[in-house]
C-alpha positions, 0 to 999 in steps of 0.5 A: 488496468482499464477494462477495455485493455484487460478485455484486449489482452484476454481476446488477444490471448484467446486468438493466439491460442486458437491459432497456436495452441495453449503453449503458443508455439513453445515446445513444452515437455510432455511431463514435468522433468524429474530435475524440476522439484516444486518449491513452496509458494509463496516466498516472502519476496517475489520479484518479477521478470517482464520486459514491458507492460501496457501502462508503462511501455517498454521496462527492460526490452532486452532483459535476460530472464535467466540472468535476471532471475539469478541476480534476484536470488543472489539479492534475496528473493525466494521467488520469481514471477515470470510474465508470459503473455506475449502481445503486451508484456513481451514474454513467453512460455519459453522464458519460464521453462528457461528460468526454472531449468536454470534455477530449480531452487527458486519458486517460479510463478507463472503470471499470465492471463490463464483461462482454463484447466489446460493452461494449468497443465501446461504450466506445471509441465513447463516448471511453474511452481505456482500459477496466477489466476485472475478473478476478474477474468474467470467465472466461479466454476472455471476458478473452481476447476483451475484450482482443482487442477492445480491441486492435482498437479501439486502446484500452488495457485495465486488467486488474485483480486482487485475489489469487493466483487473479486473478493465475493467471487472467490469467497466460497472457493476459500483459496489457500493463497490470495494475492491483492493487486493495488492496481485498479484494473479500470483506471490503471491507478495504484493505491497501496491501501486497497490491499489493506482494506480488502485484506481485512475482508477475507475471513478464511485462513490463507496466505496473502500476497501484496502486489503492485506499487511496491518500491521502497522499504515503507512499502514492504513495511505497510504490507506487513502491517496489513498481515500479508505473507509476501509481497510481489515486486514488479516494475521497481526491480525490473528497472533497478534490481539493486532494490531487491537487497533492501526489500528482502532485508526489510521483509526479514527484519522490520523496523520494530522490536519483536515485542512491538510486532507482537503488540501491533498484531492485536492492536485494535488501532493499528494505523495503516489498516485502521486508515484504510478501513475508515475511508468513506465518501467524506474525507478522513478527519484527523483532529490535531493538538489534543491535550485533554481527555475531554477533548479527545472524547468529543472529537471521537464522538463527533467522527474523528478518524485520527487524533494527533497528540504533539510531543514536539515543543509547541504551545499545544504540547501534550502533557507527558503520559497523555496517550496512555490516559487516552487509551485507558479512557477508552479512546479507540481511534488511532493516535498519532504523535507529532514530532519535529526531527532532529530530536533536540530534546528527546521528544522523538524518543518519548514518542517512539517509546509510546509507539513501541508500547502501543499507546501511539499508532503512528508518528507524524514526522516534521523536519528535513531529514532525507527520505531514507532517514526518516524511517530510523524515527520509527514505524508506522510513520508518515512525513509532513511536508510544508512547501513554499513554492510549486516547484518545491511541492513537486520535489517533495511528492517525488521524494516522499516514501511513506504510503501517504504524506501530509501537506501543510502550510509553510510559516516562517517560525511556526512548525505548526498550528499557524492558522495559514492555509496552503497556497493554491498554486502549491496545492495544484502542483501537489495534486498534479504530482500525486497523479503519478505516483502510488501515494496519489492521495491528498492528506491536508492541513493548514488553517482549516475551520468551519468557515472554509473546510467545506470549500476546500473539500470541494475544491481539492477533494482530499482523502484526509483533512487535519485540523487544530488551531482554528478549532480552539478556545485557547491553545491546546484546548478545543472549542466544543462549538467549533468542533461541531460546527466543523464536523457539520460542515464536512457532513454537509458537503458529503451530503451534496456530493452523494 
């Protein structure tokens, strides 16, 4: 949300309070009715009730909050978030009162631009089990007073942060529930990796809520990978409440065995948290086609953030057991298994077994399976697409469901390692399409080498670049000199753009 929009929302709410009082014209009980028990918050799946938003306009102008809360609960949500801001979200405190009165068993979060302790008391009287406190609009002393008031009322406070400045503001307060919003308050862009990055910087025990941008099971799994206890889902379920069932099932039954989840929790190379933490002024670098410990060690020492190990039939196919040997040899960056579905020769199954064992951190999925089928190959994973034309590129971006996906060059016979670059018209279509979705950063492969990587970075600003064949002395063997020149070219671009 752009800063001026945020300021305008807060200013409008202050004007309403001045004119109508903190309840903004709604009759609120003088005390919380005994019939409204406080339900613990957060619940794993929190679904939002809102009619419109400043960024997306009308979402469900005629939405009935009581009926919608019932549907959310029936489909598996344990909590509802009720937007009560009037001018920009078309909500009302009356919506919250009605929802909690009709559904006392659901935890109800009051989501609004709350400003002081009186707002907290009124929220409690209206039946809220939790309130949203937005760190960006409150100073530390006001936050502290509102947290104390919430504790006195016996309700939870979800303290929402968006960036490192917000995080530092709340650090000394150590709130028990922290929400990290993937929506940038300045640009309105959603980046699903922002909560992953900020979440790793929280150094006190708390419950964590992943907010915004959740549409698919992959988004829920991303949040779980990042250590989040709950997800708050807005637009996607407002527009299509049938999504709730699948999201609730994913929260309850992630696509990993219990042993794999236990291993992942302590894994030093957890994929999405590692990717989020590694982002900096230059693109992330994935060196693919690794077949030896020596090549892996050199690439890591030069600055590679990810290493690709090819399991699919290829001239660069890694020897069996290589991933385990790399980890045991001290390779610390995440290893990505490159596979092609369907699994005709069992290589996908071998990759999945290494993923479950912790030798591999993620799967890179090539092939034509439908987006909803790709998740069955394993998690964490991301898709790779090779669009042949701009229209195909736009379709691929629209259909993709992994938090990031890789764009590679199309070749009539080779699955990868062709040395070709992606057609510029195709790339332009990809970049335009990415701007309209929460997976809005370019991951790019295809014909990258020391001679062209600088120009590609300067032109397309990818978040990640993936190189293989043009760094080789022979298929499957890297050329140390080319590797060094490749990273030197990347560093030179970063220095020029500082």
